[in-house]
C-alpha positions in Angstrom: 0.0 0.0 0.0 2.8 2.5 1.0 4.8 1.5 -2.1 1.8 2.0 -4.4 1.1 5.5 -2.7 4.8 6.4 -3.1 4.7 5.4 -6.8 1.5 7.4 -7.3 3.2 10.5 -5.7 6.2 10.1 -8.0 4.1 10.0 -10.9 2.3 13.1 -9.9 5.5 14.8 -9.3 6.9 13.8 -12.7 3.7 15.2 -14.3 4.0 18.3 -12.4 7.6 18.8 -13.6 6.5 18.1 -17.1 3.7 20.7 -16.8 6.1 23.2 -15.2 8.7 22.6 -18.0 5.9 23.1 -20.5 5.0 26.4 -18.7 8.6 27.6 -18.9 8.7 26.7 -22.7 5.5 28.6 -23.3 6.9 31.5 -21.5 10.2 31.5 -23.2 9.0 30.6 -26.6 7.9 34.1 -27.5 11.0 35.5 -26.3 13.2 33.1 -28.3 10.9 33.9 -31.4 11.2 37.6 -30.7 15.1 37.4 -30.5 15.2 35.1 -33.5 13.0 37.4 -35.5 15.1 40.3 -34.4 18.2 38.6 -35.8 16.2 37.8 -39.0 15.3 41.2 -39.5 18.8 42.4 -39.0 20.1 39.7 -41.5 17.3 40.9 -44.0 18.2 44.6 -43.8 19.2 45.8 -47.2 22.9 45.8 -48.1 24.1 49.4 -48.5 25.4 49.4 -52.0 27.2 52.8 -52.2 30.6 51.4 -51.4 30.1 48.7 -53.8 33.4 48.0 -55.7 32.0 45.9 -58.4 33.2 46.9 -61.8 30.9 47.9 -64.7 31.2 47.6 -68.3 31.2 51.3 -69.3 30.4 50.4 -73.0 30.5 52.2 -76.3 31.3 55.9 -76.3 33.4 55.7 -73.1 37.2 55.8 -73.3 39.6 54.4 -70.7 42.2 57.1 -70.5 45.4 57.6 -68.6 46.1 61.0 -67.2 49.6 62.0 -66.2 49.5 63.5 -62.6 50.8 67.0 -62.5 52.0 66.3 -59.0 54.3 63.4 -59.6 53.9 62.2 -63.3 52.1 58.9 -62.3 49.4 57.9 -64.6 45.9 58.0 -63.2 43.2 56.0 -65.0 39.7 57.3 -65.7 36.6 56.6 -67.7 35.7 59.4 -70.0 32.8 60.3 -72.2 33.1 63.1 -74.6 29.9 64.7 -75.8 29.2 64.3 -79.6 27.8 67.9 -79.7 29.4 70.5 -81.9 28.7 73.1 -79.3 30.1 73.1 -75.6 28.3 71.0 -73.2 28.4 70.6 -69.4 30.9 68.4 -67.6 30.1 66.0 -64.8 32.9 64.8 -62.6 31.7 61.7 -60.8 34.0 60.8 -57.8 34.2 57.2 -56.6 33.4 55.9 -53.2 35.6 55.1 -50.3 36.6 51.5 -51.3 35.9 52.1 -55.1 38.0 53.3 -58.1 37.6 54.7 -61.6 36.2 51.3 -62.8 33.3 51.1 -60.2 29.7 50.8 -61.3 28.3 54.4 -61.7 24.6 54.8 -62.8 25.5 58.5 -63.5 27.7 57.4 -66.5 24.6 55.9 -68.2 22.6 59.0 -67.5 25.3 61.4 -68.8 25.6 59.5 -72.0 21.8 59.5 -72.5 22.0 63.3 -72.2 25.1 63.5 -74.3 27.0 65.6 -71.8 30.8 65.3 -70.9 31.5 62.9 -68.0 34.7 61.7 -66.3 35.2 59.1 -63.5 38.8 59.6 -62.2 40.7 57.3 -60.0 42.6 59.8 -57.7 44.8 57.2 -56.2 42.1 54.6 -55.9 40.5 53.1 -52.7 41.1 54.9 -49.4 43.5 52.3 -48.0 46.8 53.8 -48.6 48.5 57.1 -47.6 48.6 58.6 -51.0 44.7 58.2 -51.4 42.0 59.6 -49.0 42.1 63.3 -50.3 45.8 63.6 -49.9 47.6 66.4 -51.7 48.2 64.0 -54.6 44.5 62.9 -54.7 43.2 66.4 -54.8 45.7 67.3 -57.5 44.6 64.3 -59.5 40.9 65.3 -59.4 41.8 68.8 -60.7 43.9 67.0 -63.4 40.8 65.0 -64.4 38.9 68.2 -64.8 41.7 69.6 -66.9 42.0 66.5 -69.1 38.2 66.6 -69.8 38.3 70.3 -70.8 41.2 69.7 -73.2 39.6 66.6 -74.9 36.0 67.4 -75.2 33.5 70.1 -76.0 33.3 71.4 -72.4 31.4 74.6 -71.3 33.8 75.7 -68.5 30.9 77.7 -66.9 29.0 74.5 -66.5 31.3 72.1 -64.5 29.6 69.9 -61.9 31.1 67.6 -59.2 29.1 64.9 -57.6 29.7 61.9 -55.3 28.1 59.6 -52.7 29.7 58.2 -49.5 33.5 58.4 -50.0 32.6 60.2 -53.2 30.6 62.7 -51.1 33.7 63.1 -49.0 35.7 63.8 -52.1 33.2 66.2 -53.3 33.2 68.3 -50.2 37.0 68.2 -50.2 37.0 69.6 -53.7 34.6 72.3 -52.6 37.2 73.4 -50.0 40.4 72.7 -52.1 39.9 72.6 -55.9 41.5 75.3 -57.8 38.7 75.4 -60.4 35.7 77.6 -60.4 32.9 75.0 -60.4 29.2 75.7 -60.9 27.8 73.1 -58.5 28.7 70.4 -56.1 26.4 67.7 -55.1 27.5 65.5 -52.1 25.5 62.6 -50.8 26.0 60.6 -47.5 29.3 62.4 -47.0 32.2 61.9 -44.5 33.4 65.2 -43.3 35.4 64.5 -40.2 37.9 61.5 -40.4 38.7 61.5 -36.6 34.9 61.3 -35.8 34.5 58.6 -38.4 37.4 56.6 -37.2 35.9 56.4 -33.7 32.3 55.8 -35.1 33.6 53.0 -37.4 35.8 51.4 -34.6 32.6 51.3 -32.4 30.8 49.6 -35.2 33.8 47.2 -35.9 33.7 48.4 -39.5 36.8 47.9 -41.6 36.8 51.7 -42.3 38.5 52.3 -39.0 41.7 50.3 -40.2 41.5 52.1 -43.6 41.7 55.5 -41.8 44.7 54.3 -39.8 46.4 53.2 -43.0 45.5 56.4 -44.9 46.8 58.7 -42.2 50.0 56.9 -41.6 49.0 56.1 -38.0 51.3 53.9 -36.0 50.7 51.2 -33.3 46.9 51.5 -33.7 46.8 55.1 -32.5 45.1 57.4 -35.0 47.3 60.4 -36.3 44.6 63.0 -35.6 46.7 65.9 -37.2 46.8 64.0 -40.5 43.1 62.9 -40.2 42.2 66.6 -39.5 44.2 67.8 -42.5 42.3 65.5 -44.7 38.8 66.4 -43.4 36.8 69.0 -45.2 35.3 70.0 -41.8 38.5 71.5 -40.7 39.5 73.3 -43.9 39.1 77.0 -44.4 36.4 77.9 -46.9 37.8 79.7 -50.1 34.9 82.2 -50.0 36.0 84.2 -53.0 36.5 81.1 -55.1 33.2 79.6 -54.2 31.1 82.8 -54.3 29.5 81.6 -57.5 29.2 78.0 -56.7 26.2 76.1 -55.5 26.5 73.4 -52.9 23.8 70.8 -52.2 24.3 68.4 -49.3 22.1 65.3 -49.0 21.9 62.7 -46.2 19.4 59.9 -45.5 18.1 60.2 -42.0 18.8 56.5 -41.2 22.4 56.7 -42.2 24.6 55.8 -39.3 22.1 53.1 -38.3 21.4 51.3 -41.5 24.3 52.8 -43.2 28.1 53.7 -42.3 28.1 57.5 -42.0 26.1 59.4 -39.2 24.0 62.4 -40.6 25.9 64.6 -38.1 28.7 64.7 -40.7 26.6 66.5 -43.2 24.9 68.7 -40.5 28.3 69.8 -38.9 29.7 70.7 -42.3 26.7 72.7 -43.4 26.9 74.6 -40.0 30.6 75.1 -40.3 30.2 76.8 -43.7 27.7 79.2 -42.3 30.0 80.0 -39.4 32.9 80.6 -41.8 30.7 83.0 -43.7 29.8 84.7 -40.3 26.0 84.2 -40.7 24.3 85.5 -37.5 20.8 84.4 -38.1 20.6 81.3 -35.8 17.4 80.1 -37.6 19.5 79.3 -40.7 21.7 76.8 -38.9 20.7 73.3 -37.8 20.2 73.6 -34.0 21.2 71.1 -31.4 17.5 70.5 -30.7 16.8 69.8 -34.4 19.7 67.4 -34.6 18.6 65.6 -31.4 15.2 65.2 -32.8 16.4 63.8 -36.1 18.6 61.3 -34.3 16.0 60.2 -31.9 12.9 60.2 -34.0 14.4 59.5 -37.6 11.4 61.1 -39.2 10.3 64.5 -40.7 10.3 67.4 -38.2 7.6 69.0 -40.2 5.9 68.7 -43.6 8.4 69.8 -46.1 7.6 67.9 -49.2 9.6 65.2 -51.0 12.5 64.4 -53.2 11.3 61.7 -55.7 9.2 59.5 -53.3 11.3 60.4 -50.0 9.9 62.7 -47.5 12.2 65.6 -46.5 13.0 65.4 -42.8 14.7 68.7 -42.5 16.0 71.3 -45.0 18.1 74.4 -44.5 19.4 76.9 -47.0 21.7 79.9 -46.9 22.2 81.6 -50.3 23.8 78.9 -52.6 24.3 76.4 -49.8 21.7 73.9 -49.1 21.3 70.8 -46.7 18.6 68.3 -47.2 18.0 65.4 -44.7 15.6 63.0 -46.4 13.9 59.7 -45.5 16.5 57.3 -46.6 19.8 55.7 -45.7 23.3 55.6 -47.0 22.5 56.3 -50.7 22.2 58.6 -53.7 19.0 59.0 -55.7 20.9 59.3 -59.1 18.2 60.4 -61.5 17.1 63.1 -59.0 20.7 64.0 -58.2 21.7 64.6 -61.8 18.4 66.5 -62.8 19.0 68.8 -59.8 22.6 69.3 -60.6 22.1 70.2 -64.2 18.9 72.2 -63.8 18.0 73.6 -67.2 21.2 72.2 -68.9 
C-alpha cells in the first residue's frame, strides 16, 4: 500500500515537472521567437550598395584614359565620355566611393551618356586604403587634373562644370569644394564623411573595416590615430575659399537613417553645413541646424515637419543659406541618381 502510494506520488511529481517545463517553454518561446525574428530582421536589412566596388562595363562611347598626374607624373586612369555635340556641353565629374575606383559601377555614367554631356570618372589614387589616397594632396591634384583633361579633350562649357559623389565620393566632393583650384558651378554631395577623426571612432565602435582604412590612410602607428593628418584631410577643418566659391552652389544630402542602416552618421553633413555658415559669419541662428533639431532627427528618424519630398522620399529637414543647401531625407546611405543629376544640371 505504501509502495503504491509512493509510486503514485512520484508519478504526480513527474507530471508536475513536465507541466512546469511546458509552462517555462511557453513563457520562453515568444522571447526566443522575438530574439530570432530580431536577428532575422537584421539579416534581412538591405545591403548598402554605395561602397560597392564591383566593376561595370562602361560600354560604347566611353574611353579608358590615362592622365599624367601633374604632381608626380604617375598615370591615373579614368573613364571618360566626350559629348558628340558641336557646341560646348556641361561636364560632370563623378567621384568614386571610399573603397571604389575609376572602374566602379556608376549609374551617372549611363545618365550622362543619355543626355550626351561630358563625363569623367577619375581614380585619384584609388581606394582609401593607402596614404597617397584619401584626399591627400596628390589625390586632390589628381581630381583637378581629371577636370583639366576633360576640358582639353571634349566640348566642355567651362561655366557648367559639376562635381558629384556619394559616401566616400561625397567626402571627395566636399573636399573639392574646399580645395579645388577650379571655379565649379555646382557640387552635389550625398552621405558624406566630413570628419575623419569622428568617423574613425564611429567605425571602430561599429567594428567596421573603415577604422583600419583610416589608420592606413593617415600613416598612423601602433593602432593610434594620427589626428593631425586626419584633421588635415577632413573638409570640416578646412578653411572655406569664400571668393573662389562665391559663384558655386552646394547641395548636401543625407538619409536620416544613415549611421544606423548605413555607415556615416548624418551629423557629418549637419556639422559641415553649420561650419560653412560659421565661416561666412552668418548671424541668423534660424539658418543653422540647431542642437535640438539634430537631437530630434537622431531620436525620431522622421520629418520634423511637412516639407515635401525628393522623388518619393519625405524631406525630414531642409536648411538653406544663399547657394548652400542641406537636405536630410527619409533614406539611408545612398544617392538618388536620377534626381541628383536632374537637380545638378537644372536647365542644362
